[in-house]
C-alpha positions as CSV (number, residue, x, y, z in Angstrom):
1,X,0.0,0.0,0.0
2,X,1.3,3.4,-0.9
3,X,0.2,6.5,0.9
4,X,-0.9,9.6,-0.9
5,X,2.5,11.2,-0.3
6,X,4.0,8.5,-2.5
7,X,5.8,6.7,0.3
8,X,5.2,3.0,0.7
9,X,3.7,1.9,4.0
10,X,5.8,-1.0,5.3
11,X,4.0,-3.4,7.6
12,X,5.9,-4.8,10.6
13,X,4.9,-8.5,10.9
14,X,7.9,-9.4,13.1
15,X,8.5,-6.3,15.2
16,X,10.2,-7.4,18.4
17,X,9.6,-4.2,20.2
18,X,5.9,-3.8,19.5
19,X,6.4,-0.8,17.2
20,X,9.9,0.5,16.6
21,X,10.7,4.2,16.7
22,X,12.2,4.1,13.2
23,X,9.0,2.7,11.8
24,X,6.8,5.2,13.7
25,X,8.8,8.1,12.2
26,X,8.0,6.9,8.7
27,X,4.3,7.3,9.0
28,X,4.2,10.7,10.8
29,X,3.4,13.3,8.2
30,X,5.1,16.7,8.5
31,X,7.6,16.0,11.2
32,X,11.2,15.6,9.9
33,X,13.4,12.8,11.0
34,X,15.1,13.8,14.2
35,X,13.5,17.2,14.2
36,X,10.5,18.8,16.0
37,X,7.7,21.1,14.8
38,X,8.1,24.9,15.4
39,X,5.6,27.3,16.7
40,X,4.9,31.0,16.4
41,X,2.2,33.2,18.0
42,X,0.1,35.5,16.0
43,X,-2.9,37.3,17.5
44,X,-3.7,34.6,20.1
45,X,-3.5,31.8,17.6
46,X,-1.0,28.9,17.6
47,X,0.9,28.5,14.3
48,X,2.3,25.0,14.0
49,X,2.9,22.5,11.2
50,X,-0.9,22.6,10.5
51,X,-1.3,26.3,10.2
52,X,-3.4,28.4,12.6
53,X,-5.1,26.4,15.3
54,X,-7.3,27.4,18.2
55,X,-5.4,27.8,21.4
56,X,-8.2,25.9,23.2
57,X,-7.7,22.9,20.9
58,X,-4.0,23.0,21.5
59,X,-4.5,23.1,25.3
60,X,-6.8,20.1,25.2
61,X,-4.1,18.2,23.2
62,X,-1.4,19.2,25.7
63,X,-3.6,17.8,28.5
64,X,-3.8,14.4,26.9
65,X,-2.4,11.8,29.4
66,X,-0.1,10.3,26.7
67,X,1.4,13.7,25.8
68,X,1.8,14.6,29.5
69,X,3.6,11.3,30.1
70,X,5.8,11.9,27.1
71,X,6.9,15.3,28.5
72,X,7.8,13.6,31.8
73,X,9.8,10.9,30.0
74,X,11.8,13.5,28.2
75,X,12.6,15.1,31.5
76,X,13.6,11.8,33.0
77,X,15.9,11.1,30.0
78,X,17.6,14.4,30.4
79,X,20.8,15.6,28.7
80,X,22.8,12.6,29.8
81,X,20.4,10.2,28.2
82,X,19.7,6.5,28.5
83,X,20.7,3.5,26.4
84,X,18.2,2.1,23.9
85,X,17.7,-1.0,21.8
86,X,18.7,-1.1,18.1
87,X,15.0,-0.4,17.3
88,X,15.1,2.8,19.4
89,X,13.0,1.5,22.3
90,X,13.8,1.5,26.0
91,X,15.8,-1.5,27.2
92,X,13.8,-3.9,29.4
93,X,16.1,-3.2,32.3
94,X,15.3,0.5,32.2
95,X,11.5,0.1,32.0
96,X,11.0,0.0,35.8
97,X,12.9,3.2,36.3
98,X,10.9,4.9,33.5
99,X,7.6,3.7,35.0
100,X,8.7,5.1,38.4
101,X,9.3,8.5,36.8
102,X,5.7,8.4,35.5
103,X,4.5,7.6,39.0
104,X,3.6,3.9,38.4
105,X,5.0,0.6,39.6
106,X,6.0,-2.3,37.5
107,X,7.7,-5.6,38.1
108,X,11.5,-5.7,38.1
109,X,11.8,-7.9,35.1
110,X,10.1,-7.0,31.8
111,X,10.6,-9.0,28.6
112,X,10.4,-6.0,26.3
113,X,9.3,-2.3,26.6
114,X,6.0,-3.0,24.6
115,X,4.9,-5.3,27.5
116,X,4.4,-2.1,29.5
117,X,2.2,0.1,27.2
118,X,1.8,2.8,29.9
119,X,5.5,3.4,29.3
120,X,6.0,2.4,25.7
121,X,3.2,4.6,24.3
122,X,4.5,7.9,25.8
123,X,8.0,6.9,24.7
124,X,7.0,6.5,21.0
125,X,5.1,9.8,21.3
126,X,8.1,11.6,22.8
127,X,10.5,10.4,20.1
128,X,8.2,11.0,17.1
129,X,7.2,14.4,18.4
130,X,10.9,15.4,18.7
131,X,11.0,15.6,22.6
132,X,13.6,12.8,22.7
133,X,16.3,12.2,20.0
134,X,17.9,8.9,19.3
135,X,21.7,9.2,18.7
136,X,23.3,5.9,18.1
137,X,22.6,3.6,21.0
138,X,21.4,6.4,23.4
139,X,18.4,8.6,23.7
140,X,18.7,12.2,25.0
141,X,16.3,15.0,25.6
142,X,15.9,17.1,22.4
143,X,13.7,20.0,23.4
144,X,10.6,21.3,25.1
145,X,6.9,20.9,24.1
146,X,6.3,23.8,21.8
147,X,3.3,22.7,19.8
148,X,1.1,20.3,21.8
149,X,-1.3,19.6,19.0
150,X,1.6,18.6,16.6
151,X,3.0,16.3,19.3
152,X,-0.4,14.9,20.0
153,X,-1.0,14.1,16.3
154,X,2.5,12.7,15.9
155,X,2.0,10.3,18.9
156,X,-1.4,9.2,17.6
157,X,0.0,8.3,14.2
158,X,3.0,6.5,15.7
159,X,0.8,4.4,18.0
160,X,-1.6,3.6,15.1
161,X,1.4,2.2,13.2
162,X,2.6,0.2,16.2
163,X,-0.6,-1.2,17.6
164,X,-3.3,-1.0,14.8
165,X,-1.3,-2.3,11.9
166,X,-2.8,-5.3,10.0
167,X,-1.3,-8.3,8.2
168,X,-2.0,-6.8,4.8
169,X,0.2,-3.7,5.2
170,X,-2.6,-1.1,4.8
171,X,-1.9,2.4,6.2
172,X,-3.5,2.3,9.6
173,X,-4.8,5.8,9.1
174,X,-7.2,4.3,6.5
175,X,-8.4,1.9,9.2
176,X,-8.8,4.8,11.7
177,X,-10.9,6.9,9.3
178,X,-13.2,3.9,8.4
179,X,-13.5,3.0,12.1
180,X,-14.5,6.6,13.0
181,X,-17.1,6.6,10.2
182,X,-18.6,3.3,11.3
183,X,-18.7,4.0,15.0
184,X,-20.2,7.5,14.6
185,X,-22.7,6.8,11.9
186,X,-23.9,3.3,12.7
187,X,-25.0,1.4,15.8
188,X,-22.7,-1.5,16.0
189,X,-21.7,-3.7,19.0
190,X,-18.1,-3.5,19.9
191,X,-16.1,-6.7,19.4
192,X,-17.3,-9.0,16.6
193,X,-19.9,-6.5,15.3
194,X,-17.3,-3.7,14.9
195,X,-14.7,-6.0,13.3
196,X,-17.3,-7.3,10.8
197,X,-18.6,-3.9,9.8
198,X,-15.2,-2.3,9.5
199,X,-14.0,-5.3,7.5
200,X,-16.9,-5.0,5.0
201,X,-16.1,-1.3,4.4
202,X,-12.4,-2.1,4.0
203,X,-13.2,-4.9,1.6
204,X,-15.5,-2.6,-0.4
205,X,-12.7,0.0,-0.6
206,X,-10.3,-2.7,-1.9
207,X,-7.9,-2.2,1.0
208,X,-8.3,-5.5,2.7
209,X,-8.2,-8.9,1.0
210,X,-11.3,-11.0,1.7
211,X,-9.1,-14.1,1.7
212,X,-6.7,-12.8,4.4
213,X,-7.3,-12.2,8.0
214,X,-6.2,-8.7,8.8
215,X,-5.6,-9.5,12.5
216,X,-2.0,-10.1,13.4
217,X,-1.3,-13.2,15.5
218,X,-1.5,-12.5,19.2
219,X,-2.7,-8.9,18.6
220,X,-6.0,-7.1,19.0
221,X,-8.1,-6.6,15.8
222,X,-7.0,-3.4,14.0
223,X,-10.5,-1.9,14.3
224,X,-10.6,-2.5,18.1
225,X,-7.0,-1.3,18.6
226,X,-7.8,1.9,16.6
227,X,-11.0,2.6,18.6
228,X,-9.1,2.1,21.9
229,X,-6.3,4.5,20.8
230,X,-8.8,7.2,19.7
231,X,-10.4,7.1,23.1
232,X,-7.1,7.1,24.9
233,X,-6.0,10.2,23.0
234,X,-9.4,11.9,23.7
235,X,-10.5,11.9,20.1
236,X,-13.7,10.0,21.0
237,X,-15.9,9.6,24.0
238,X,-17.9,6.5,23.6
239,X,-19.3,6.7,20.0
240,X,-19.1,10.5,19.8
241,X,-16.4,12.6,18.3
242,X,-14.8,15.2,20.6
243,X,-13.4,18.5,19.2
244,X,-10.1,16.8,18.8
245,X,-11.8,13.9,17.1
246,X,-13.5,16.2,14.6
247,X,-10.2,17.8,13.8
248,X,-8.5,14.4,13.4
249,X,-11.3,13.2,11.1
250,X,-10.7,16.2,8.8
251,X,-6.9,15.6,8.8
252,X,-7.4,11.9,7.9
253,X,-9.7,12.9,5.0
254,X,-6.7,14.9,3.6
255,X,-4.2,12.0,3.7
256,X,-6.4,8.9,3.1
257,X,-6.7,8.1,-0.7
258,X,-10.2,7.9,-2.1
259,X,-12.1,4.7,-2.8
260,X,-11.6,3.2,-6.2
261,X,-14.9,3.4,-8.2
262,X,-15.8,3.4,-11.9
263,X,-16.2,7.2,-11.6
264,X,-12.6,7.8,-10.4
265,X,-10.5,9.6,-13.1
266,X,-7.9,7.4,-14.7
267,X,-5.1,9.7,-13.6
268,X,-6.1,9.3,-10.0
269,X,-6.4,5.6,-10.5
270,X,-2.7,5.4,-11.6
271,X,-1.6,7.4,-8.7
272,X,-3.4,5.0,-6.2
273,X,-2.0,1.9,-7.9
274,X,1.6,3.0,-8.3
275,X,3.8,1.0,-6.0
276,X,1.5,-2.0,-5.6
277,X,2.4,-5.4,-7.0
278,X,0.8,-6.9,-10.1
279,X,-1.9,-8.9,-8.3
280,X,-3.1,-6.1,-6.0
281,X,-3.0,-3.6,-8.8
282,X,-5.1,-5.8,-11.1
283,X,-7.6,-6.7,-8.4
284,X,-8.1,-3.1,-7.4
285,X,-8.2,-1.9,-11.0
286,X,-11.1,-4.2,-11.8
287,X,-13.3,-2.1,-9.6
288,X,-12.5,0.8,-11.9
289,X,-13.1,-1.1,-15.1
290,X,-16.8,-1.5,-14.3
291,X,-18.8,-1.7,-17.6
292,X,-16.0,-0.3,-19.7
293,X,-15.0,-2.1,-22.8
294,X,-11.3,-2.9,-23.5
295,X,-11.1,-0.1,-26.0
296,X,-12.5,2.4,-23.5
297,X,-10.1,1.2,-20.8
298,X,-7.1,1.6,-23.1
299,X,-8.2,5.0,-24.4
300,X,-8.6,6.4,-20.9
301,X,-5.3,4.9,-19.6
302,X,-3.4,6.2,-22.6
303,X,-4.7,9.7,-22.1
304,X,-3.8,9.6,-18.4
305,X,-0.4,8.1,-19.1
306,X,0.6,10.9,-21.5
307,X,1.3,13.4,-18.7
308,X,2.0,10.8,-15.9
309,X,5.2,10.0,-14.1
310,X,7.3,7.0,-15.3
311,X,6.0,4.9,-12.4
312,X,2.4,5.7,-13.2
313,X,3.1,5.1,-16.9
314,X,4.4,1.6,-16.1
315,X,1.3,0.9,-14.1
316,X,-0.9,1.9,-17.1
317,X,1.1,-0.3,-19.4
318,X,0.8,-3.3,-16.9
319,X,-3.0,-2.8,-16.8
320,X,-3.2,-2.6,-20.6
321,X,-1.1,-5.7,-21.0
322,X,-3.4,-7.6,-18.6
323,X,-6.2,-7.2,-21.0
324,X,-4.6,-9.9,-23.2
325,X,-5.2,-10.1,-26.9
326,X,-7.5,-7.2,-26.9
327,X,-4.7,-4.9,-25.7
328,X,-2.9,-4.6,-29.0
329,X,-6.0,-4.0,-31.0
330,X,-7.2,-1.4,-28.6
331,X,-3.8,0.4,-28.7
332,X,-3.9,0.4,-32.5
333,X,-7.4,2.0,-32.3
334,X,-6.1,4.8,-30.2
335,X,-3.2,5.8,-32.5
336,X,-1.4,8.1,-32.8
337,X,0.2,7.2,-29.4
338,X,2.3,9.7,-27.4
339,X,6.0,9.4,-27.8
340,X,6.5,8.3,-24.2
341,X,4.4,5.2,-24.8
342,X,6.0,4.2,-28.2
343,X,8.7,2.0,-26.7
344,X,6.3,0.3,-24.3
345,X,3.9,-0.4,-27.2
346,X,6.6,-2.0,-29.4
347,X,7.8,-4.2,-26.5
348,X,4.2,-5.2,-25.8
349,X,3.7,-6.1,-29.4
350,X,6.8,-8.2,-29.3
351,X,5.7,-10.1,-26.2
352,X,2.5,-11.0,-28.0
353,X,4.5,-12.2,-31.0
354,X,3.2,-9.5,-33.3
355,X,6.4,-7.6,-33.8
356,X,10.2,-8.2,-33.9
357,X,12.3,-7.6,-30.8
358,X,12.7,-3.8,-30.1
359,X,16.1,-2.3,-30.9
360,X,18.8,-1.4,-28.4
361,X,17.6,2.2,-28.4
362,X,14.1,1.3,-27.2
363,X,15.5,-1.1,-24.5
364,X,17.9,1.5,-23.1
365,X,15.0,4.0,-23.0
366,X,12.9,1.5,-21.1
367,X,15.8,0.7,-18.8
368,X,15.9,4.4,-17.9
369,X,12.1,4.5,-17.4
370,X,12.0,1.6,-15.0
371,X,15.2,2.7,-13.2
372,X,13.6,6.1,-12.6
373,X,10.4,4.5,-11.2
374,X,12.5,2.5,-8.7
375,X,14.7,5.5,-7.9
376,X,11.7,7.5,-6.8
377,X,9.9,4.8,-4.9
378,X,12.6,2.4,-3.7
379,X,15.9,4.2,-3.8
380,X,19.1,4.2,-5.7
381,X,20.0,0.6,-4.9
382,X,16.8,-0.7,-6.5
383,X,17.3,1.5,-9.5
384,X,20.8,0.2,-9.9
385,X,19.7,-3.5,-9.9
386,X,16.8,-2.7,-12.3
387,X,19.1,-0.9,-14.8
388,X,21.7,-3.6,-14.6
389,X,19.2,-6.4,-15.4
390,X,17.6,-4.4,-18.1
391,X,20.9,-3.6,-19.9
392,X,22.1,-7.2,-19.5
393,X,19.2,-8.2,-21.9
394,X,21.0,-6.1,-24.5
395,X,24.5,-7.3,-23.5
396,X,25.4,-3.9,-22.1
397,X,27.4,-3.6,-18.9
398,X,26.1,-0.8,-16.7
399,X,29.6,0.0,-15.4
400,X,31.1,-0.2,-18.9
401,X,29.3,2.4,-21.0
402,X,25.7,1.6,-19.8
403,X,25.4,4.8,-17.7
404,X,26.5,6.9,-20.7
405,X,23.9,5.2,-22.9
406,X,21.2,6.0,-20.3
407,X,22.4,9.7,-20.2
408,X,21.9,9.8,-24.0
409,X,18.6,7.9,-24.1
410,X,16.5,11.1,-24.6
411,X,14.4,10.1,-21.7
412,X,13.0,13.1,-19.8
413,X,14.7,11.9,-16.6
414,X,17.8,10.5,-18.2
415,X,20.1,13.0,-16.4
416,X,18.7,12.2,-13.0
417,X,19.0,8.5,-13.4
418,X,22.5,8.6,-14.9
419,X,23.8,10.9,-12.0
420,X,22.2,8.6,-9.4
421,X,23.7,5.5,-10.9
422,X,27.1,7.0,-11.4
423,X,27.3,7.7,-7.7
424,X,27.0,3.9,-6.9
425,X,28.6,2.4,-10.0
426,X,31.2,-0.2,-9.1
427,X,30.5,-0.2,-5.4
428,X,30.1,-3.5,-3.6
429,X,26.6,-5.0,-3.2
430,X,25.6,-5.4,0.4
431,X,25.3,-9.0,1.7
432,X,22.5,-10.3,3.8
433,X,23.0,-13.0,6.4
434,X,19.9,-15.2,6.5
435,X,18.9,-18.1,8.7
436,X,16.6,-20.6,7.0
437,X,14.8,-23.1,9.2
438,X,12.9,-26.1,8.0
439,X,9.9,-27.0,10.3
440,X,11.7,-25.3,13.1
441,X,14.2,-28.1,13.5
442,X,16.7,-28.2,10.6
443,X,18.4,-24.9,9.8
444,X,21.0,-23.3,7.5
445,X,22.7,-19.9,7.8
446,X,23.6,-18.3,4.5
447,X,25.2,-15.1,3.1
448,X,23.5,-13.8,-0.1
449,X,23.8,-10.5,-1.9
450,X,20.7,-8.3,-1.5
451,X,20.0,-8.0,-5.2
452,X,19.2,-11.7,-5.4
453,X,15.6,-12.4,-6.5
454,X,13.3,-14.8,-4.7
455,X,13.8,-17.0,-7.7
456,X,17.5,-17.2,-6.9
457,X,16.7,-17.7,-3.2
458,X,14.5,-20.7,-4.1
459,X,17.5,-22.3,-5.9
460,X,19.7,-21.6,-2.9
461,X,17.1,-23.3,-0.6
462,X,16.8,-26.2,-3.0
463,X,20.6,-26.7,-2.9
464,X,21.0,-26.3,0.8
465,X,18.3,-28.7,1.8
466,X,18.8,-31.2,-1.0
467,X,15.3,-30.9,-2.6
468,X,14.7,-32.4,-6.0
469,X,13.0,-29.2,-7.2
470,X,10.3,-31.3,-8.9
471,X,7.4,-29.8,-6.8
472,X,5.6,-26.4,-6.7
473,X,6.8,-23.8,-4.3
474,X,5.5,-20.4,-3.0
475,X,7.1,-17.6,-1.1
476,X,4.9,-15.6,1.3
477,X,6.0,-12.0,2.0
478,X,3.5,-10.3,4.3
479,X,0.1,-11.1,2.7
480,X,1.5,-11.5,-0.8
481,X,2.6,-14.7,-2.4
482,X,5.3,-15.2,-5.1
483,X,5.9,-18.2,-7.3
484,X,7.4,-19.4,-10.6
485,X,5.2,-17.7,-13.3
486,X,5.7,-20.8,-15.5
487,X,3.1,-22.6,-13.4
488,X,0.6,-19.7,-13.4
489,X,-0.6,-20.2,-9.8
490,X,-3.6,-18.1,-8.9
491,X,-3.1,-15.0,-6.8
492,X,0.7,-15.1,-7.0
493,X,3.2,-12.6,-8.3
494,X,6.2,-13.7,-10.4
495,X,9.1,-14.4,-7.9
496,X,11.7,-12.8,-10.2
497,X,10.0,-9.4,-9.6
498,X,10.9,-9.3,-5.8
499,X,14.5,-9.0,-4.6
500,X,15.8,-10.1,-1.2
501,X,16.4,-6.5,0.0
502,X,12.7,-5.7,-0.7
503,X,11.3,-8.8,0.9
504,X,13.6,-8.5,3.9
505,X,14.1,-4.8,4.3
506,X,15.5,-4.8,7.9
507,X,16.9,-7.2,10.4
508,X,14.5,-9.6,12.1
509,X,12.1,-9.5,9.2
510,X,10.7,-12.9,8.3
511,X,9.3,-14.5,5.2
512,X,8.4,-18.1,4.4
513,X,9.1,-20.5,1.6
514,X,6.8,-23.5,1.1
515,X,8.1,-26.4,-1.0
516,X,5.8,-29.2,-2.2
517,X,2.3,-27.8,-1.7
518,X,1.0,-31.2,-0.8
519,X,3.5,-32.1,1.9
520,X,4.0,-28.4,2.8
521,X,7.6,-28.3,3.8
522,X,7.8,-24.8,5.2
523,X,11.1,-22.9,5.4
524,X,11.2,-19.8,7.7
525,X,13.7,-17.2,6.4
526,X,14.9,-14.6,8.9
527,X,17.3,-11.7,8.0
528,X,19.8,-11.6,10.8
529,X,22.0,-8.7,9.7
530,X,23.3,-6.9,6.6
531,X,27.0,-6.8,5.8
532,X,28.5,-3.9,3.9
533,X,31.7,-4.2,1.9
534,X,31.8,-7.9,2.7
535,X,33.4,-10.1,0.0
536,X,31.7,-13.4,-0.5
537,X,34.0,-16.4,0.0
538,X,35.2,-18.3,-3.1
539,X,36.4,-21.6,-1.7
540,X,34.7,-24.5,0.1
541,X,35.5,-25.4,3.6
542,X,34.4,-27.3,6.7
543,X,33.4,-26.1,10.2
544,X,32.4,-28.3,13.1
545,X,30.3,-27.4,16.0
546,X,28.8,-29.5,18.8
547,X,25.1,-28.9,19.4
548,X,22.1,-30.9,20.5
549,X,20.2,-32.1,17.5
550,X,16.5,-32.4,17.1
551,X,14.9,-35.8,17.8
552,X,13.1,-36.0,14.5
553,X,15.1,-37.3,11.6
554,X,15.0,-35.1,8.5
555,X,16.4,-36.5,5.3
556,X,16.3,-34.2,2.4
557,X,16.2,-36.0,-1.0
558,X,19.0,-36.2,-3.5
559,X,18.9,-33.8,-6.4
560,X,18.4,-34.7,-10.0
561,X,16.0,-34.4,-12.9
562,X,15.4,-31.7,-15.4
563,X,13.2,-28.6,-15.1
564,X,12.0,-26.1,-17.6
565,X,12.4,-22.6,-16.2
566,X,10.6,-19.6,-17.5
567,X,12.7,-16.5,-16.9
568,X,11.7,-13.0,-17.7
569,X,14.1,-10.1,-18.3
570,X,13.3,-6.5,-18.4
571,X,9.6,-6.7,-19.4
572,X,10.4,-9.6,-21.7
573,X,9.4,-13.2,-21.5
574,X,11.8,-15.9,-22.5
575,X,11.7,-19.6,-21.9
576,X,15.0,-21.4,-21.1
577,X,15.4,-25.0,-20.3
578,X,18.2,-25.8,-17.7
579,X,19.2,-29.3,-17.0
580,X,20.3,-29.3,-13.3
581,X,22.0,-32.6,-13.7
582,X,24.4,-31.2,-16.3
583,X,25.7,-28.3,-14.2
584,X,28.8,-28.1,-12.1
585,X,28.8,-30.5,-9.2
586,X,29.9,-29.2,-5.8
587,X,30.9,-32.1,-3.5
588,X,29.7,-31.9,0.1
589,X,32.4,-33.2,2.4
590,X,31.3,-36.2,4.4
591,X,30.4,-35.5,8.0
592,X,30.3,-38.5,10.3
593,X,28.3,-38.3,13.5
594,X,27.2,-41.2,15.7
595,X,26.2,-44.1,13.4
596,X,25.1,-42.0,10.5
597,X,27.1,-40.7,7.5
598,X,25.8,-37.5,6.0
599,X,27.4,-37.3,2.6
600,X,26.2,-36.9,-0.9
601,X,26.6,-34.5,-3.7
602,X,24.9,-31.2,-4.5
603,X,24.1,-30.7,-8.2
604,X,23.6,-27.1,-9.2
605,X,22.2,-25.5,-12.4
606,X,24.5,-24.8,-15.2
607,X,25.9,-21.2,-15.2
608,X,26.6,-21.0,-11.5
609,X,29.8,-19.3,-10.7
610,X,32.2,-19.8,-7.7
611,X,31.3,-16.6,-5.7
612,X,28.9,-18.5,-3.5
613,X,27.2,-17.7,-0.3
614,X,28.6,-19.4,2.7
615,X,26.2,-21.7,4.4
616,X,26.3,-23.5,7.7
617,X,23.6,-25.6,9.4
618,X,22.5,-27.9,12.2
619,X,23.3,-31.1,10.4
620,X,21.0,-33.4,8.3
621,X,20.5,-36.3,10.7
622,X,19.3,-36.5,14.3
623,X,22.7,-37.8,15.6
624,X,25.0,-35.7,13.3
625,X,27.4,-33.4,15.1
626,X,29.2,-32.2,12.0
627,X,28.4,-28.9,10.3
628,X,28.9,-28.8,6.5
629,X,29.5,-25.6,4.6
630,X,28.4,-24.9,1.0
631,X,29.4,-22.1,-1.4
632,X,26.7,-20.9,-3.8
633,X,27.0,-18.4,-6.6
634,X,25.0,-15.1,-6.5
635,X,27.0,-12.3,-8.0
636,X,26.5,-12.1,-11.7
637,X,23.2,-13.9,-10.7
638,X,22.3,-16.1,-13.6
639,X,18.6,-16.1,-12.5
640,X,18.1,-12.4,-12.0
641,X,17.5,-11.5,-15.7
């Protein structure tokens, strides 16, 4: 889900601190990172980040118990400061002292700060409002409360992100607006009645997926959590909006995107869908299609794409291509097409086998287009990987003339893209350390470059656990599922479109990989840390470690067999057959433990190079004490094109 500001809202399915400070800052609108809002007085009015406000409304916000506690915590922290966790929260050992400063008692041992919400909520409010600043591993007092209403609004948004987030990744401000509308306009019973009614409205808006439960495991339902926070902050009394609640309702109306309906202008539709994956984009766009014919859909999208941003133009082309065989005929009926859609149209015709492959000039222009979209929405690293893969399809090296070709591509944003790529050209790609666990018993720890796609990660898992790769598999990232597009599984996105650094954006994030949908062998993948300037090893080795092994015997199968792989480059579809039995063979040293011998060979696909990820694990057998290490190739990634 992308907010109206153009920034993606990242869900936090594995947040160990119950809502980290860094995540809370991302969803607060108008307050700079590490800064605090300023205030001036003019004729008895308070001028804050929202313009002129009534002084009475500001006084009411300043009297909110959460804001009062946040000010007290800032005073307790002082200029010396206190140590904090990597996520910016209080350490469990310091929670009792913070509670004492707020005039409350808590037990001496606390597992995490979020277990004491009376302390954690004011802490998040103080940090996001700029009363406390995080510098490295310490928090210090940053200033005084100058704009109570701004601090109140910042704290409410931060706590909505921490406590009312759903499993789907929808901006919790949307849930807050819908909850306020339902509670104030309808008579619903709290609990199941509220959950059901809010769910129906969210489904109708297209924000929640009817097949997915929005409630996070072990958490309160998002609608109930939102209602509790609105009452805690004084925005609601029972089912009635207070003056603060009326103001919040108006502010939410400004930031929450409108519902997708057939009456929505095509330009607004592209803005709402930009940044979502293919499945979500198509499912939400079908609400807009309504009774339109294919020719009407294409005509409106082409007109909207003429003056759109590159990311919005890509969204329009994806929707048009989803219409199938009717797309080309509809495009021809709308000629003459604008110049910024010409290259997209020629590539689409080639994909439908109606035209020859576009020339190098078109492909470089498209590489610039897609790189700019990633540069704006995902950063320079994503733009670098996209441009590299796109130029590889034309046998052009990004670091050896590719940037100059992008600069001369005549794309409106060619200079911006070329300058951004030149700043990172030739630099080392960060390496992610992942721990992959099978059924919670057998595990492997691997190093893999962050530009590896989920398709590459599947091959790594197959190699590490010795699977045959003759069954279907699915990655689950949040509420989205990714799979091999060759098998055309329903409600899945092609796995080559998602990279490791996007699926695992920060440490302790978790995704899952299910192999063999019948037997459901589930691998849990956790990002432990990111290593910068870390060269991957190029030789094989052995490490031994004594550890207690699980009682259950897990025996991964030997590899072998052939598999037809469908790979897609930069908006191109190509089918390539790889025989995994004909590739280079890496021998796994025999490890003897107890009465079992864990040997065997690992067969890898052809084209794998020697710069492999290091991998260690718990051993394959119940009585194994040895720890084999594999090396697997990632840089030059043969599967990322």
